[in-house]
C-alpha positions, 0 to 999 in steps of 0.5 A: 017393680021388675029389677035387672041386676048387672054386676061382675060379682056373683056374690054381690048380685045374689045379695042384691037380688035377695034384698030386692025380692025381700022388698017385694020386687021381682028380679028380671035377671041377675047377670055379670055382663051388660049384653046379657042384661040388654037381652033380658030387658028386651024380653021382659019389661024391667022398670030398673037396671042396677048396673055396676058403673065399671060395666058401662058401654055407651052403645048398650046403654043407648040401646036400653034408652029405647025402653022408655020406662026403664031407669038405669041406676049405675052403682059405683064401688071404690074402683073409680067413677069415671065411666059413671060420670060420663054415662050420666053426663051423656044422659045414658043413666038416671043416677049414680050411687055407691053400692051401699045406698042403691036400694034406698033410692031405688023405689024413689027413682022408679016412682019418678021422685028423682027429678034431677040427677043427684050429685055423683057420690064419691067413692069411699074406702068401704061401706060402713055398717052401724058402729055398734054392730061391726068393728071398723076392720070388720066393716072393711072386710064386709066391704071387700066381701061385697065387692066379691073379693076372695079370702086371699084377695082380702088378706092382700088388700088389708095386709093381713094373714088369711087366718086373720081374714077367716077370723074376721069373717067368722065374727061378721057371720056370728054378729049378723046371724048369718050362715054363709058369706052370701047371707052375711052380705045380704043381711048387711045390704038390707041393714045399710039400705033400710029406710031411716025413720 
């Protein structure tokens, strides 16, 4: 399957691309602007566009709808889902998911196994890693890393010192066996989107 990824967070795009490739799929493009994704999709035959719902643009999505086989999956985060709901209702998207569950449904959507649009998922405070792996606070931190937040932004969001964030990040890296934030987010995404059973 050929997958196009469009999200403002370079960290999230890289992690998602890593997971997509690890599942045997190809990445058509990984860009931060919808217009770039549209141009890339017009040059190749992408099967799926994973698009951050905050980047929705009715004109661009309408143009993408001319690609008959393309599935558009909108990814939400805790920033709100108003544009996603509007795009889904207007028929400009096939489904809406939060970032943490996108890959679980990716192959089903492409294979036509999503016969009706699933209910719009409401936003959550942060994605959850298995309870036995990360603490609740580490889950919040990796959720903010997933959203592309810097150490300073995470410290501000959680009301803690930069050094506390650094300690949490180091603990996450150690627990996940990662060497970098990007690798940690990739491992996290792979673990939280792995099929159950």
